[in-house]
Backbone as JSON Lines, residues from 0, in Angstrom:
{"i":0,"aa":"M","n":[-4.44,-1.6,-21.06],"ca":[-4.81,-0.98,-19.73],"c":[-5.65,0.29,-19.87]}
{"i":1,"aa":"V","n":[-6.83,0.39,-19.01],"ca":[-7.56,1.54,-18.71],"c":[-6.9,2.42,-17.75]}
{"i":2,"aa":"T","n":[-6.98,3.73,-17.98],"ca":[-6.46,4.75,-16.94],"c":[-7.65,5.53,-16.29]}
{"i":3,"aa":"V","n":[-7.57,5.43,-15.29],"ca":[-8.64,6.01,-14.42],"c":[-8.02,7.43,-13.88]}
{"i":4,"aa":"T","n":[-8.9,8.33,-14.04],"ca":[-8.56,9.85,-13.34],"c":[-8.71,9.68,-11.91]}
{"i":5,"aa":"T","n":[-7.55,9.92,-11.24],"ca":[-7.62,9.89,-9.73],"c":[-7.1,11.02,-9.26]}
{"i":6,"aa":"T","n":[-7.29,11.22,-7.78],"ca":[-6.71,12.31,-7.09],"c":[-6.24,11.78,-5.76]}
{"i":7,"aa":"I","n":[-4.8,11.96,-5.71],"ca":[-4.29,11.22,-4.48],"c":[-4.07,12.29,-3.37]}
{"i":8,"aa":"R","n":[-4.41,11.82,-2.1],"ca":[-4.49,12.64,-0.96],"c":[-4.3,12.31,0.18]}
{"i":9,"aa":"D","n":[-3.62,12.93,1.09],"ca":[-3.34,12.57,2.56],"c":[-4.68,12.61,3.25]}
{"i":10,"aa":"E","n":[-5.07,11.51,3.7],"ca":[-6.42,11.42,4.46],"c":[-6.64,10.15,5.03]}
{"i":11,"aa":"R","n":[-7.31,9.97,6.1],"ca":[-7.77,8.67,6.62],"c":[-9.18,8.49,6.69]}
{"i":12,"aa":"P","n":[-9.46,7.55,5.71],"ca":[-11.12,7.41,5.49],"c":[-11.74,6.95,6.77]}
{"i":13,"aa":"D","n":[-13.08,7.09,6.67],"ca":[-13.98,6.62,7.64],"c":[-14.07,5.18,7.85]}
{"i":14,"aa":"T","n":[-14.51,4.29,8.99],"ca":[-14.53,3.02,9.31],"c":[-15.48,2.44,8.16]}
{"i":15,"aa":"D","n":[-16.48,2.92,7.71],"ca":[-17.26,2.34,6.69],"c":[-16.73,2.32,5.25]}
{"i":16,"aa":"E","n":[-15.88,3.09,4.88],"ca":[-15.12,3.23,3.55],"c":[-14.05,2.34,3.74]}
{"i":17,"aa":"L","n":[-13.32,2.1,4.9],"ca":[-12.31,1.43,4.84],"c":[-12.76,-0.22,4.89]}
{"i":18,"aa":"V","n":[-13.85,-0.32,5.59],"ca":[-14.25,-2.02,5.35],"c":[-14.67,-2.41,4.11]}
{"i":19,"aa":"V","n":[-15.39,-1.31,3.33],"ca":[-15.64,-1.85,1.86],"c":[-14.5,-1.81,1.2]}
{"i":20,"aa":"L","n":[-13.45,-1.11,1.09],"ca":[-12.5,-1.2,0.36],"c":[-11.48,-2.67,0.92]}
{"i":21,"aa":"Y","n":[-11.38,-2.84,2.15],"ca":[-10.73,-3.95,2.37],"c":[-11.49,-5.3,2.24]}
{"i":22,"aa":"D","n":[-12.57,-5.14,2.42],"ca":[-13.44,-6.45,1.72],"c":[-13.19,-6.54,0.27]}
{"i":23,"aa":"A","n":[-13.5,-5.65,-0.3],"ca":[-13.51,-5.67,-1.89],"c":[-12.25,-6.4,-2.38]}
{"i":24,"aa":"V","n":[-11.1,-6.32,-1.75],"ca":[-9.82,-6.88,-2.17],"c":[-9.75,-8.3,-1.27]}
{"i":25,"aa":"G","n":[-10.67,-8.69,-0.49],"ca":[-10.61,-9.98,0.17],"c":[-9.57,-9.86,1.44]}
{"i":26,"aa":"W","n":[-9.52,-8.66,1.89],"ca":[-8.55,-8.8,3.12],"c":[-9.59,-8.82,4.5]}
{"i":27,"aa":"T","n":[-10.33,-9.97,4.63],"ca":[-11.26,-10.06,5.52],"c":[-10.56,-10.15,7.13]}
{"i":28,"aa":"A","n":[-9.33,-10.4,7.14],"ca":[-8.71,-10.62,8.62],"c":[-8.54,-9.03,9.13]}
{"i":29,"aa":"Y","n":[-8.72,-8.08,8.34],"ca":[-8.95,-6.74,8.83],"c":[-10.13,-6.41,9.09]}
{"i":30,"aa":"T","n":[-11.14,-6.78,8.24],"ca":[-12.55,-6.01,8.32],"c":[-13.16,-7.05,9.28]}
{"i":31,"aa":"Q","n":[-12.67,-8.09,10.06],"ca":[-13.54,-8.75,11.29],"c":[-13.6,-8.07,12.43]}
{"i":32,"aa":"D","n":[-12.59,-7.06,12.46],"ca":[-12.55,-6.15,13.6],"c":[-12.45,-4.55,13.05]}
{"i":33,"aa":"P","n":[-13.51,-3.84,12.41],"ca":[-13.42,-2.68,12.11],"c":[-12.93,-1.6,12.93]}
{"i":34,"aa":"A","n":[-13.2,-1.73,14.15],"ca":[-12.43,-0.96,15.22],"c":[-10.75,-0.98,15.24]}
{"i":35,"aa":"A","n":[-10.36,-2.28,15.02],"ca":[-8.97,-2.23,15.03],"c":[-8.5,-1.74,13.71]}
{"i":36,"aa":"L","n":[-9.17,-2.1,12.56],"ca":[-8.62,-1.68,11.4],"c":[-8.85,-0.04,11.17]}
{"i":37,"aa":"T","n":[-9.69,0.64,11.95],"ca":[-9.76,2.03,11.93],"c":[-8.53,2.56,12.83]}
{"i":38,"aa":"A","n":[-8.08,1.8,13.89],"ca":[-7.05,2.28,14.78],"c":[-5.92,2.14,14.09]}
{"i":39,"aa":"A","n":[-5.49,0.96,13.35],"ca":[-4.51,0.82,12.7],"c":[-4.27,1.89,11.65]}
{"i":40,"aa":"I","n":[-5.18,2.37,11.02],"ca":[-5.07,3.41,9.98],"c":[-4.84,4.89,10.67]}
{"i":41,"aa":"V","n":[-5.59,5.0,11.86],"ca":[-5.21,6.29,12.69],"c":[-3.73,6.27,13.09]}
{"i":42,"aa":"G","n":[-2.98,5.31,13.59],"ca":[-1.94,4.95,14.05],"c":[-0.79,5.0,12.97]}
{"i":43,"aa":"S","n":[-1.13,5.05,11.74],"ca":[-0.3,4.84,10.54],"c":[0.52,6.28,10.37]}
{"i":44,"aa":"H","n":[1.62,6.14,10.01],"ca":[2.65,7.21,9.82],"c":[2.02,8.2,8.66]}
{"i":45,"aa":"R","n":[1.51,7.4,7.55],"ca":[1.14,8.11,6.53],"c":[0.05,7.18,5.83]}
{"i":46,"aa":"V","n":[-1.09,7.86,5.41],"ca":[-2.32,7.12,4.55],"c":[-2.39,8.13,3.55]}
{"i":47,"aa":"L","n":[-2.2,7.57,2.2],"ca":[-2.62,8.44,0.89],"c":[-3.95,7.38,0.57]}
{"i":48,"aa":"T","n":[-4.83,8.07,-0.29],"ca":[-6.07,7.51,-1.14],"c":[-5.76,8.08,-2.29]}
{"i":49,"aa":"A","n":[-6.58,7.02,-3.22],"ca":[-6.86,7.6,-4.43],"c":[-8.26,7.66,-4.54]}
{"i":50,"aa":"R","n":[-8.98,8.73,-5.18],"ca":[-10.52,8.74,-5.4],"c":[-10.69,9.14,-6.75]}
{"i":51,"aa":"D","n":[-11.78,8.71,-7.34],"ca":[-12.17,9.15,-8.57],"c":[-12.74,10.39,-8.78]}
{"i":52,"aa":"D","n":[-13.3,10.78,-9.93],"ca":[-13.71,12.27,-9.94],"c":[-14.9,12.31,-9.2]}
{"i":53,"aa":"A","n":[-15.84,11.33,-8.89],"ca":[-16.96,11.29,-8.05],"c":[-16.51,11.28,-6.62]}
{"i":54,"aa":"G","n":[-15.39,11.03,-5.99],"ca":[-15.13,10.94,-4.79],"c":[-15.18,9.55,-4.2]}
{"i":55,"aa":"H","n":[-15.12,8.4,-5.19],"ca":[-15.33,7.22,-4.6],"c":[-13.86,6.83,-4.32]}
{"i":56,"aa":"L","n":[-13.54,6.17,-3.35],"ca":[-12.39,5.6,-2.73],"c":[-12.02,4.39,-3.64]}
{"i":57,"aa":"L","n":[-10.88,4.45,-4.28],"ca":[-10.43,3.61,-5.18],"c":[-9.29,2.62,-4.71]}
{"i":58,"aa":"G","n":[-8.62,3.3,-3.89],"ca":[-7.41,2.67,-3.18],"c":[-6.72,3.3,-2.21]}
{"i":59,"aa":"L","n":[-5.86,2.72,-1.42],"ca":[-5.11,3.26,-0.42],"c":[-3.83,2.77,-0.12]}
{"i":60,"aa":"V","n":[-2.86,3.48,0.1],"ca":[-1.58,2.9,0.73],"c":[-1.56,3.7,1.96]}
{"i":61,"aa":"R","n":[-0.83,2.75,3.01],"ca":[-0.47,3.34,4.31],"c":[1.0,2.82,4.58]}
{"i":62,"aa":"T","n":[1.64,3.56,5.55],"ca":[3.0,3.38,5.81],"c":[3.3,3.41,7.57]}
{"i":63,"aa":"V","n":[4.38,2.63,7.92],"ca":[4.54,2.53,9.21],"c":[6.27,3.16,9.16]}
{"i":64,"aa":"S","n":[6.68,4.21,9.64],"ca":[7.68,4.8,9.35],"c":[8.47,5.57,10.76]}
{"i":65,"aa":"D","n":[9.61,5.84,10.91],"ca":[10.19,6.78,11.68],"c":[10.48,8.15,10.83]}
{"i":66,"aa":"G","n":[10.19,7.94,9.67],"ca":[10.34,9.23,8.65],"c":[11.77,9.7,8.2]}
{"i":67,"aa":"V","n":[12.96,8.73,8.7],"ca":[14.15,9.2,8.54],"c":[14.82,8.03,7.83]}
{"i":68,"aa":"T","n":[14.87,6.93,8.5],"ca":[15.87,5.81,8.06],"c":[15.12,4.72,7.53]}
{"i":69,"aa":"I","n":[13.94,4.31,7.85],"ca":[12.96,3.43,7.17],"c":[11.42,3.59,7.08]}
{"i":70,"aa":"V","n":[10.76,3.14,5.99],"ca":[9.38,3.17,5.85],"c":[9.06,1.86,5.41]}
{"i":71,"aa":"Y","n":[7.97,1.33,5.91],"ca":[7.42,-0.01,5.73],"c":[6.08,0.09,5.03]}
{"i":72,"aa":"V","n":[6.08,-0.16,3.91],"ca":[4.79,-0.07,3.32],"c":[3.82,-1.24,3.83]}
{"i":73,"aa":"Q","n":[2.81,-0.95,4.65],"ca":[2.09,-1.77,5.26],"c":[1.02,-2.46,4.34]}
{"i":74,"aa":"D","n":[0.02,-1.33,3.86],"ca":[-0.87,-1.99,3.06],"c":[-0.75,-0.98,1.54]}
{"i":75,"aa":"L","n":[-1.11,-1.59,0.2],"ca":[-1.31,-0.93,-0.74],"c":[-2.54,-1.8,-1.5]}
{"i":76,"aa":"L","n":[-3.77,-1.25,-1.6],"ca":[-4.85,-1.94,-2.06],"c":[-5.52,-1.09,-3.1]}
{"i":77,"aa":"V","n":[-6.11,-1.59,-3.99],"ca":[-7.04,-1.21,-4.9],"c":[-8.28,-1.93,-5.33]}
{"i":78,"aa":"V","n":[-9.34,-1.24,-5.36],"ca":[-10.57,-2.19,-5.67],"c":[-10.52,-2.83,-7.05]}
{"i":79,"aa":"P","n":[-11.07,-4.07,-7.09],"ca":[-10.83,-4.61,-8.27],"c":[-11.23,-3.97,-9.76]}
{"i":80,"aa":"S","n":[-12.22,-3.15,-9.56],"ca":[-12.71,-2.64,-10.65],"c":[-11.75,-1.65,-11.24]}
{"i":81,"aa":"A","n":[-10.66,-1.23,-10.5],"ca":[-9.78,-0.2,-10.95],"c":[-8.25,-0.99,-11.05]}
{"i":82,"aa":"H","n":[-8.26,-2.23,-10.94],"ca":[-6.81,-3.07,-11.28],"c":[-6.49,-2.71,-12.41]}
{"i":83,"aa":"R","n":[-5.17,-2.53,-12.63],"ca":[-4.42,-2.33,-14.04],"c":[-4.84,-0.87,-14.57]}
{"i":84,"aa":"S","n":[-5.13,-0.25,-13.9],"ca":[-5.69,1.31,-14.37],"c":[-4.51,2.29,-14.18]}
{"i":85,"aa":"G","n":[-3.58,1.86,-13.24],"ca":[-2.59,2.91,-12.73],"c":[-2.89,3.51,-11.48]}
{"i":86,"aa":"V","n":[-4.07,3.08,-10.74],"ca":[-4.14,3.32,-9.55],"c":[-2.91,3.2,-8.55]}
{"i":87,"aa":"G","n":[-2.67,1.72,-8.54],"ca":[-1.86,1.25,-7.62],"c":[-0.52,1.84,-7.75]}
{"i":88,"aa":"S","n":[-0.09,2.27,-9.16],"ca":[1.28,2.73,-9.57],"c":[1.28,4.24,-8.92]}
{"i":89,"aa":"A","n":[0.17,5.0,-9.05],"ca":[0.0,6.3,-8.67],"c":[0.12,6.43,-7.09]}
{"i":90,"aa":"L","n":[-0.59,5.42,-6.39],"ca":[-0.4,5.38,-4.86],"c":[1.01,5.1,-4.49]}
{"i":91,"aa":"L","n":[1.56,4.04,-5.06],"ca":[3.12,3.56,-4.87],"c":[3.98,4.94,-5.24]}
{"i":92,"aa":"G","n":[3.76,5.31,-6.21],"ca":[4.73,6.38,-6.72],"c":[4.67,7.75,-5.76]}
{"i":93,"aa":"A","n":[3.22,7.88,-5.24],"ca":[3.14,9.14,-4.29],"c":[3.6,9.02,-3.05]}
{"i":94,"aa":"V","n":[3.66,7.64,-2.48],"ca":[4.07,7.43,-1.24],"c":[5.84,7.39,-1.37]}
{"i":95,"aa":"L","n":[6.21,6.84,-2.39],"ca":[7.86,6.75,-2.72],"c":[8.28,8.39,-2.81]}
{"i":96,"aa":"D","n":[7.43,9.12,-3.4],"ca":[8.11,10.61,-3.65],"c":[8.01,11.14,-2.22]}
{"i":97,"aa":"R","n":[6.99,10.82,-1.48],"ca":[7.11,11.54,0.1],"c":[8.22,11.11,1.02]}
{"i":98,"aa":"Y","n":[8.71,9.89,0.7],"ca":[9.91,9.33,1.46],"c":[10.93,9.14,0.56]}
{"i":99,"aa":"A","n":[11.24,9.99,-0.18],"ca":[12.59,9.92,-1.1],"c":[13.73,10.15,-0.45]}
{"i":100,"aa":"G","n":[13.71,10.78,0.95],"ca":[14.96,10.78,1.5],"c":[15.26,9.89,2.39]}
{"i":101,"aa":"V","n":[14.34,8.7,2.73],"ca":[14.43,7.66,3.56],"c":[15.29,6.62,2.88]}
{"i":102,"aa":"R","n":[16.28,5.77,3.56],"ca":[17.06,5.16,3.08],"c":[16.45,3.66,2.59]}
{"i":103,"aa":"Q","n":[15.87,3.03,3.78],"ca":[15.18,1.84,3.28],"c":[13.54,1.93,3.13]}
{"i":104,"aa":"T","n":[12.87,1.2,2.12],"ca":[11.84,1.1,1.9],"c":[11.43,-0.27,1.66]}
{"i":105,"aa":"V","n":[10.68,-0.57,2.83],"ca":[10.27,-2.26,2.85],"c":[9.09,-2.59,2.67]}
{"i":106,"aa":"L","n":[8.61,-3.89,2.11],"ca":[7.28,-4.31,2.17],"c":[7.21,-5.62,2.04]}
{"i":107,"aa":"L","n":[5.97,-6.37,2.65],"ca":[5.95,-7.7,2.51],"c":[4.4,-8.02,1.67]}
{"i":108,"aa":"T","n":[4.75,-8.89,0.82],"ca":[3.49,-9.07,-0.04],"c":[3.15,-10.55,-0.48]}
{"i":109,"aa":"D","n":[2.08,-10.89,-0.79],"ca":[1.85,-12.01,-1.08],"c":[2.74,-12.79,-2.26]}
{"i":110,"aa":"D","n":[2.74,-14.32,-2.24],"ca":[3.79,-14.88,-3.39],"c":[3.02,-14.99,-4.58]}
{"i":111,"aa":"E","n":[2.69,-13.96,-5.32],"ca":[1.72,-14.04,-6.4],"c":[2.79,-13.42,-7.55]}
{"i":112,"aa":"P","n":[2.96,-14.03,-8.87],"ca":[3.87,-13.54,-9.71],"c":[3.38,-11.99,-10.25]}
{"i":113,"aa":"G","n":[2.17,-11.71,-10.36],"ca":[1.88,-10.41,-10.62],"c":[2.38,-9.17,-9.48]}
{"i":114,"aa":"Q","n":[2.27,-9.65,-8.43],"ca":[2.94,-8.82,-7.45],"c":[4.28,-8.52,-7.47]}
{"i":115,"aa":"R","n":[5.2,-9.66,-7.74],"ca":[6.43,-9.4,-7.84],"c":[6.86,-8.61,-9.01]}
{"i":116,"aa":"A","n":[6.16,-8.84,-10.18],"ca":[6.37,-8.06,-11.35],"c":[6.2,-6.41,-11.17]}
{"i":117,"aa":"F","n":[4.89,-6.31,-10.44],"ca":[4.48,-4.88,-10.07],"c":[5.62,-4.12,-9.44]}
{"i":118,"aa":"Y","n":[6.19,-4.99,-8.31],"ca":[6.97,-4.15,-7.47],"c":[8.52,-4.28,-7.9]}
{"i":119,"aa":"E","n":[8.74,-4.97,-8.76],"ca":[10.14,-4.99,-9.55],"c":[10.05,-3.82,-10.36]}
{"i":120,"aa":"S","n":[8.92,-3.5,-11.09],"ca":[8.8,-2.47,-12.03],"c":[9.05,-1.27,-11.29]}
{"i":121,"aa":"R","n":[8.79,-0.94,-10.06],"ca":[9.18,0.0,-9.13],"c":[10.37,0.2,-8.57]}
{"i":122,"aa":"G","n":[11.21,-0.95,-8.95],"ca":[12.62,-0.79,-8.51],"c":[12.71,-1.59,-7.31]}
{"i":123,"aa":"F","n":[11.83,-2.33,-6.66],"ca":[11.95,-3.32,-5.6],"c":[12.72,-4.5,-5.87]}
{"i":124,"aa":"V","n":[13.46,-5.05,-5.02],"ca":[14.25,-6.19,-5.22],"c":[13.9,-7.01,-3.95]}
{"i":125,"aa":"E","n":[13.41,-8.48,-4.31],"ca":[13.72,-9.36,-3.04],"c":[14.86,-9.5,-2.23]}
{"i":126,"aa":"A","n":[14.63,-9.46,-0.99],"ca":[15.72,-9.62,-0.13],"c":[16.97,-10.25,-0.31]}
{"i":127,"aa":"H","n":[16.64,-11.64,-0.91],"ca":[17.72,-12.44,-1.07],"c":[18.48,-12.09,-2.55]}
{"i":128,"aa":"D","n":[17.74,-11.02,-3.23],"ca":[18.65,-10.9,-4.55],"c":[19.23,-9.22,-4.5]}
{"i":129,"aa":"V","n":[19.3,-8.82,-3.34],"ca":[19.81,-7.34,-2.97],"c":[21.44,-7.51,-3.31]}
{"i":130,"aa":"E","n":[21.8,-6.35,-4.03],"ca":[23.29,-6.4,-4.37],"c":[23.93,-5.44,-3.72]}
{"i":131,"aa":"P","n":[25.14,-5.46,-3.39],"ca":[26.21,-6.33,-3.65],"c":[26.14,-7.47,-2.46]}
{"i":132,"aa":"Q","n":[25.17,-7.43,-1.6],"ca":[25.07,-8.79,-0.67],"c":[23.77,-8.94,-0.31]}
{"i":133,"aa":"P","n":[23.31,-10.12,-0.27],"ca":[21.84,-10.47,-0.2],"c":[21.5,-10.24,1.33]}
{"i":134,"aa":"L","n":[20.09,-9.8,1.53],"ca":[19.66,-9.56,2.81],"c":[18.73,-10.89,3.14]}
{"i":135,"aa":"R","n":[18.45,-10.93,4.55],"ca":[17.47,-12.07,4.93],"c":[16.25,-11.32,5.41]}
{"i":136,"aa":"S","n":[15.01,-11.68,5.32],"ca":[13.83,-11.09,5.79],"c":[13.08,-12.18,6.73]}
{"i":137,"aa":"F","n":[12.62,-11.74,7.78],"ca":[11.96,-12.54,8.63],"c":[10.55,-11.95,9.03]}
{"i":138,"aa":"V","n":[9.58,-12.95,9.31],"ca":[8.23,-12.4,9.55],"c":[7.63,-13.38,10.77]}
{"i":139,"aa":"L","n":[7.05,-12.74,11.72],"ca":[6.3,-13.74,12.51],"c":[4.77,-13.17,12.68]}
{"i":140,"aa":"L","n":[3.8,-14.18,12.09],"ca":[2.51,-13.89,11.79],"c":[1.7,-14.53,13.22]}
{"i":141,"aa":"R","n":[0.62,-13.84,13.82],"ca":[0.03,-14.43,14.81],"c":[-1.44,-14.37,14.6]}
């Protein structure tokens, strides 16, 4: 694993940077409407970015939250050239630190083995595997 030197900061990147980042990971449902993507970022509870020493945007994590009882990790994305470099772990760690007092941290992700391994390595459990009693999760996509 190659480690990349990054700076994590609270910021909301501009529309152009967002479109490049979301396109880089193939999240084109977001980039089809750049104004909506920007509005989603602006309306997020928290947005953290990872930048390299030259200031290039390497990744982003954003949350939806009441700041007390629940935080939903809406997006965690890293440019492909920085995958497996520690950027995703740094972003997730930073967001978990900022919400350390919040009871529930929830996220929804693709059904891909690498995703599961990544989140489980950070202490996340699939809803049906929660102890002492499993949970059920639901989603409605439109």
